[in-house]
DRENSEGU-190170 format. One line per 2 residues: number of its first residue (from 1); their letters; for each residue x, y, z of C-alpha. Coordinates in Angstrom, 3 decimals. Layout:
N
NUM	a	X,Y,Z ~ ...
//
This chain:
49
1	ml	14.791,-19.028,-4.873 ~ 14.212,-20.832,-8.203
3	nk	14.246,-24.080,-6.455 ~ 11.608,-22.959,-3.974
5	le	9.483,-21.627,-6.942 ~ 9.680,-24.942,-8.677
7	ew	8.739,-26.831,-5.355 ~ 5.773,-24.656,-4.953
9	ks	4.527,-25.080,-8.475 ~ 4.878,-28.753,-8.164
11	kk	2.545,-28.657,-5.105 ~ 0.056,-26.651,-7.167
13	lk	0.363,-23.540,-5.269 ~ -0.484,-20.385,-7.023
15	if	2.214,-17.701,-7.019 ~ 1.506,-14.026,-7.740
17	gl	3.435,-10.785,-7.091 ~ 2.165,-7.888,-5.045
19	pt	3.073,-4.182,-5.967 ~ 5.597,-2.689,-3.651
21	ys	3.340,0.383,-3.359 ~ -0.391,-0.079,-3.225
23	pk	-2.041,2.865,-1.470 ~ -5.512,1.472,-2.321
25	qn	-4.827,-1.621,-0.223 ~ -3.076,0.206,2.558
27	ii	-5.526,1.227,5.279 ~ -3.226,4.175,6.703
29	ei	-3.059,5.740,3.137 ~ -6.780,5.695,2.956
31	lw	-6.900,7.408,6.342 ~ -4.309,10.075,5.264
33	kf	-6.101,10.748,2.096 ~ -9.424,11.402,4.170
35	ik	-7.526,13.716,6.595 ~ -5.846,15.629,3.809
37	ye	-8.745,16.243,1.544 ~ -11.804,15.934,3.814
39	wi	-11.016,16.896,7.296 ~ -8.215,19.675,7.086
41	ev	-9.264,22.985,5.530 ~ -6.699,24.748,3.166
43	gd	-6.137,27.575,5.847 ~ -5.533,25.152,8.698
45	tr	-1.879,24.910,7.996 ~ 0.773,27.342,8.694
47	kl	4.464,27.904,8.005 ~ 7.105,27.034,10.595
49	e	9.745,29.854,10.566
//
């Protein structure tokens, strides 16, 4: 892996890390947040027994 990093740097490529969990960049997380807080009312859920 280090050899590849050095090779990429020699080619003037920019290398940056991404977070493993980034809900602000994940479209489905934005949708779930909308559904959870905007679309579903508090009383709409029920227990499964």
